[in-house]
DRENLO-43007 format. One line per field, with one value per residue (C-alpha): residue number from 1; residue in three letters; x, y, z. Coordinates in steps of 0.5 Angstrom, whole numbers, plus 2048, in hexadecimal, padded with zeros to 3 digits. Layout:
num <- (NUM,...)
residuo <- (ALA,...)
u <- (X,...)
v <- (Y,...)
w <- (Z,...)
% end
This chain:
num <- (1,2,3,4,5,6,7,8,9,10,11,12,13,14,15,16,17,18,19,20,21,22,23,24,25,26,27,28,29,30,31,32,33,34,35,36,37,38,39,40,41,42,43,44,45,46,47,48,49,50,51,52,53,54,55,56,57,58,59,60,61,62,63,64,65,66,67,68,69,70,71,72,73,74,75,76,77,78,79,80,81,82,83,84,85,86,87,88,89,90,91,92,93,94,95,96,97,98,99,100,101,102,103,104,105,106,107,108,109,110,111,112,113,114,115,116,117,118,119,120,121,122,123,124,125,126,127,128,129,130,131,132,133,134,135,136,137,138,139,140,141,142,143,144,145,146,147,148,149,150,151,152,153,154,155,156,157,158,159,160,161,162,163,164,165,166,167,168,169,170,171,172,173,174,175,176,177,178,179,180,181,182,183,184,185,186,187,188,189,190,191,192,193,194,195,196,197,198,199,200,201,202,203,204,205,206,207,208,209,210,211,212,213,214,215,216,217,218,219,220,221,222,223,224,225,226,227,228,229,230,231,232,233,234,235,236,237,238,239,240,241,242,243,244,245,246,247,248,249,250,251,252,253,254,255,256,257,258,259,260,261,262,263,264,265,266,267,268,269,270,271,272,273,274,275,276,277,278,279,280,281,282,283,284,285,286,287,288,289,290,291,292,293,294,295,296,297,298,299,300,301,302,303,304,305)
residuo <- (MET,GLU,ALA,VAL,PHE,TRP,LYS,GLU,MET,ARG,ASP,HIS,PHE,SER,SER,TRP,ARG,PHE,ILE,LEU,LEU,VAL,ALA,ILE,ILE,LEU,VAL,THR,GLY,ILE,GLY,PHE,THR,LEU,TRP,SER,ALA,GLN,THR,ILE,ARG,GLN,ALA,ALA,ALA,GLU,ALA,PRO,PRO,GLU,TYR,VAL,PHE,LEU,ILE,LEU,LEU,THR,LEU,GLN,ARG,SER,VAL,PHE,SER,VAL,ALA,SER,PHE,LEU,ALA,PHE,VAL,GLY,PRO,PHE,VAL,GLY,ILE,ILE,LEU,GLY,PHE,ASP,MET,ILE,SER,GLY,GLU,TYR,THR,ARG,GLY,THR,LEU,SER,ARG,VAL,LEU,SER,GLN,PRO,ILE,TYR,ARG,ASP,SER,LEU,VAL,ASN,GLY,LYS,PHE,LEU,ALA,GLY,LEU,ALA,THR,VAL,SER,ALA,LEU,TRP,PHE,SER,ILE,LEU,VAL,ILE,PHE,LEU,GLY,LEU,GLY,THR,ARG,LEU,LEU,GLY,PHE,ALA,PRO,ASN,THR,GLU,GLU,LEU,TRP,ARG,MET,LEU,ILE,PHE,THR,LEU,VAL,GLY,ILE,LEU,TYR,VAL,GLY,PHE,TRP,MET,ALA,LEU,SER,MET,LEU,PHE,SER,MET,LEU,PHE,GLN,ARG,THR,VAL,THR,ALA,ALA,LEU,ALA,ALA,LEU,THR,ALA,TRP,LEU,PHE,LEU,THR,LEU,PHE,ILE,PRO,ILE,LEU,SER,GLN,ALA,LEU,PRO,ALA,LEU,ILE,VAL,PRO,SER,ALA,SER,THR,PRO,ASP,GLN,GLN,THR,LEU,GLN,VAL,ASN,ILE,GLU,ASN,MET,THR,ASN,ARG,ALA,SER,PRO,VAL,TYR,LEU,PHE,SER,GLU,ILE,VAL,GLN,ASN,LEU,LEU,ASN,PRO,ARG,SER,HIS,LEU,LEU,SER,ALA,VAL,ASP,GLN,GLN,ALA,THR,GLY,ILE,LEU,PRO,THR,PRO,LEU,SER,LEU,GLY,GLN,SER,LEU,LEU,LEU,ILE,TRP,PRO,HIS,VAL,SER,THR,LEU,PHE,ALA,LEU,VAL,ALA,VAL,CYS,PHE,GLY,ILE,SER,TYR,ILE,LYS,PHE,MET,ARG,ASP,GLU,ILE,ARG,GLY)
u <- (817,816,811,80C,80C,80C,805,803,803,7FF,7FA,7F9,7F8,7F4,7EF,7E8,7E6,7EE,7EB,7E4,7E8,7EC,7E7,7E4,7E9,7EB,7E4,7E2,7EA,7E9,7E2,7E5,7EA,7E5,7E1,7E6,7E9,7E3,7E3,7E9,7EB,7E7,7EC,7F2,7F1,7F0,7F6,7F8,7F9,7FF,7FF,7F9,7FA,7FB,7F4,7F1,7F3,7F1,7EA,7E4,7DE,7D8,7DD,7E2,7E8,7ED,7F2,7ED,7E9,7F0,7F2,7EA,7EB,7F2,7F1,7EC,7F1,7F7,7F2,7EF,7F7,7F9,7F3,7F3,7FC,7FD,7F6,7F4,7FA,7F7,7F0,7F2,7F6,7FC,801,805,805,808,80D,80F,812,818,816,817,813,816,816,80F,80D,812,80F,807,809,80D,808,802,807,808,801,7FF,805,803,7FC,7FD,802,7FD,7F8,7FD,800,7F8,7F6,7FD,7FA,7F4,7F5,7FA,7F4,7EF,7F3,7F6,7FE,803,804,80B,810,80F,807,80B,80F,809,804,80A,80B,805,804,809,805,800,803,806,800,7FC,802,800,7FA,7FC,802,7FC,7F7,7FD,7FE,7F6,7F7,7FD,7FB,7F3,7F5,7EE,7EC,7E6,7E8,7EE,7E9,7E5,7EB,7EE,7E7,7E6,7EC,7EB,7E5,7E8,7EE,7E9,7E2,7E5,7EB,7E8,7E3,7E8,7EC,7E6,7E4,7EB,7ED,7E7,7E8,7F0,7EF,7E8,7E9,7EC,7EC,7F3,7F7,7FC,7F6,7F3,7FA,7FA,7F3,7F6,7FC,7F7,7F3,7F8,7FC,7F5,7F5,7FC,7FA,7F6,7FB,7F4,7F6,7FD,7FB,7F6,7FC,801,7FC,7FB,801,804,7FE,7FD,804,800,7FF,803,800,801,7FA,7F3,7F0,7EC,7F1,7EE,7EF,7F6,7F9,7FA,800,801,807,807,80C,811,812,817,814,80D,811,814,80D,80B,812,80F,809,80C,811,80B,808,80F,80F,808,809,810,80C,807,80A,810,80B,808,80E,811,80B,809,811,810,80A,807,805,802,7FF)
v <- (7F4,7EF,7EA,7F0,7F3,7EC,7EA,7F1,7F0,7E9,7ED,7F3,7EE,7E9,7EE,7EE,7F6,7F7,7F2,7F6,7FC,7F9,7F7,7FD,801,7FC,7FC,804,804,800,803,80A,808,804,809,80F,80A,809,810,812,80C,80E,814,811,80C,812,815,813,819,81C,818,814,80F,816,819,811,812,81A,819,81B,817,81A,81D,819,816,810,815,819,812,80F,816,815,80E,80D,811,80C,808,80A,80B,804,801,805,807,800,800,801,801,7FB,7F8,7FC,7F9,7F2,7F3,7EF,7F6,7F4,7EC,7EE,7F2,7ED,7E9,7EB,7F0,7F7,7FD,801,7FA,7FA,801,801,7FA,7FC,802,7FF,7F9,7FF,803,7FB,7FA,801,800,7FA,7FB,803,7FF,7FA,7FF,802,7FB,7FB,801,800,7FA,7FC,802,800,7FA,7FF,804,800,803,803,80A,80E,80E,815,812,80C,810,815,80F,80D,813,814,80D,80E,815,811,80B,813,817,80F,80E,815,813,80D,810,814,810,80B,811,812,80B,80D,812,80F,808,807,803,807,80E,80E,80C,811,817,815,816,81C,81F,81C,820,826,826,825,828,82E,830,833,836,83A,83C,83F,843,845,849,84E,84F,851,855,858,85B,859,85F,860,85A,858,858,852,84F,84F,84B,846,845,845,83F,83B,83B,839,834,831,82F,82A,823,823,829,827,821,823,828,823,81F,826,828,820,81D,824,825,82C,82E,833,836,834,837,833,839,83A,834,834,83B,83C,835,833,835,834,82F,82A,82B,825,821,825,82B,828,825,82B,82E,828,827,82B,828,821,823,826,81F,81C,820,81F,817,818,81D,818,813,815,818,811,80E,812,810,809,809,80D,80A,805,7FF,7FA,7F4)
w <- (818,812,816,818,810,80E,813,812,80B,80A,810,80A,804,808,80B,808,809,804,7FF,7FF,7FE,7F8,7F5,7F5,7F3,7ED,7EA,7EB,7E7,7E2,7E1,7E0,7DB,7D7,7D7,7D5,7CF,7CC,7CC,7C9,7C5,7BF,7BE,7C1,7BA,7B6,7B8,7BF,7C4,7C8,7CE,7CE,7D4,7D9,7D5,7D7,7DE,7DF,7DA,7DF,7DF,7E3,7E9,7E9,7E4,7E6,7EA,7ED,7F0,7F2,7F5,7F9,7FB,7FD,804,806,804,808,80E,80E,80E,814,819,81C,81B,822,826,823,828,82D,82C,82C,831,82D,82D,834,831,82C,82E,834,82D,82B,826,828,829,822,81E,820,81D,818,815,816,812,80C,80B,80A,805,801,802,7FE,7FA,7F7,7F6,7F2,7EE,7ED,7EA,7E5,7E2,7E1,7DE,7DA,7D8,7D7,7D3,7CF,7CD,7CB,7C7,7C3,7C5,7CB,7CF,7CE,7D3,7D5,7D6,7DB,7DE,7E0,7E2,7E6,7E9,7EB,7EE,7F3,7F4,7F6,7FA,7FF,7FF,802,806,809,80B,80E,813,815,816,819,81E,820,822,826,829,82B,82C,829,823,822,825,820,81A,81C,81D,816,813,816,814,80D,80C,80F,80A,804,806,80A,807,801,804,809,803,7FF,806,809,802,804,80A,80A,803,804,7FE,7F7,7F3,7F1,7EE,7F3,7F7,7F4,7F3,7FB,7FA,7F6,7FA,800,7FD,7FB,801,805,800,800,807,805,803,7FE,7FC,7FA,7F7,7F2,7F0,7EF,7EA,7E7,7E5,7E4,7E0,7DC,7D8,7D5,7DD,7DF,7E5,7EB,7ED,7EA,7E9,7E2,7E0,7D8,7D7,7DA,7DB,7D3,7D0,7C8,7CB,7D0,7D6,7D6,7DC,7E0,7DE,7E2,7E8,7EA,7EA,7EE,7F3,7F9,7F9,7F9,7FE,803,803,805,80A,80D,80D,810,815,816,817,81C,821,821,821,827,82B,82A,82D,833,834,83A,839,83E,83C)
% end
């Protein structure tokens, strides 16, 4: 497994598609950081706002902030790393040759998946270090301990989020054994979970509860909308970001956060973790299920030269 791991790491870091994607992420992320820092630098110089580095991550320019941009491009990173993880070996006809060596099947699939996670971890931690260094340079002071912990947890959750998309695209790679088909299936899943789940969450409450004249009916409609939205990992990750990077947010629903999510005193890190723990557990379970199905299928497949 170690040999497979390091070989896959070399392939990931030397591939042009990964280098170009990393360049786009870094340039865009640095641009958002520079704009956010310029916006709040004067206020920070007069009276440093609380959790200013978290504001740098969540302050929006047009549509995106740094955190929302990473949430948007994260699935593409996972799909790029996973869609040809096994189907590429089938297409090139090298899988039977690799397994003819003293390499077990489980070592191959585990090494490939761990190499993908290690690549995502290196990318996300690099972005965090660049963000901290650039923000400290522009603002003139370093983040406090709680901000560091929140950004570190955000990084770990981001790795888990990208890991889900990599595991899902790896599953499609196992199922279809064709590179193009696996990539299209992964992109279709991303479009469905990103675009159609929110539309479905708006339509289902009105269909199930046509009348919302009483408080109980209104509450039921909101619960149905939330449950439908949380079927999407994209929405789960957005709620994690909302509650983790905004200590003043105490709602798991993103309904009118400006009006209802601002408290006189921010929540502690432990309280924020209690809010996001079910979401993190769900993301971990999704990664485990996708990888588990891929593992079982790969171990049972008949592979010929």
